[in-house]
Phi, psi and omega in degrees: 000144181285169180291145179292150175283323180211142172266132184252125180239156168239151178258107179244120181056042178062029179227119179289136177231131179291127179259320181176196183230142177250126179248134176242129180240136177244129181215117180056041177081359178254136178251139173232151179238141177231133178247135179234121177292145176287141181303322179294324178293317180300320183279346181292138181291339181255020180292160175208159179283140177292331173201158185305327181286346180256068180305136180285106179200158177289156181297333179293327182277332185292335182285351183277000000 
């Protein structure tokens, strides 16, 4: 897998926590973005989705 375009963190109780990685791909002048939650975030008991369309799940499960 290629390097992430951006690492996404949230600030909870004044402590940054890694939520996931955002990948941007450009192909024939079109850009697409893919977000992948970090495994530690998925396993955290206090995790939450950044938005309803970004269900908290591992990338292996999302393809099903």
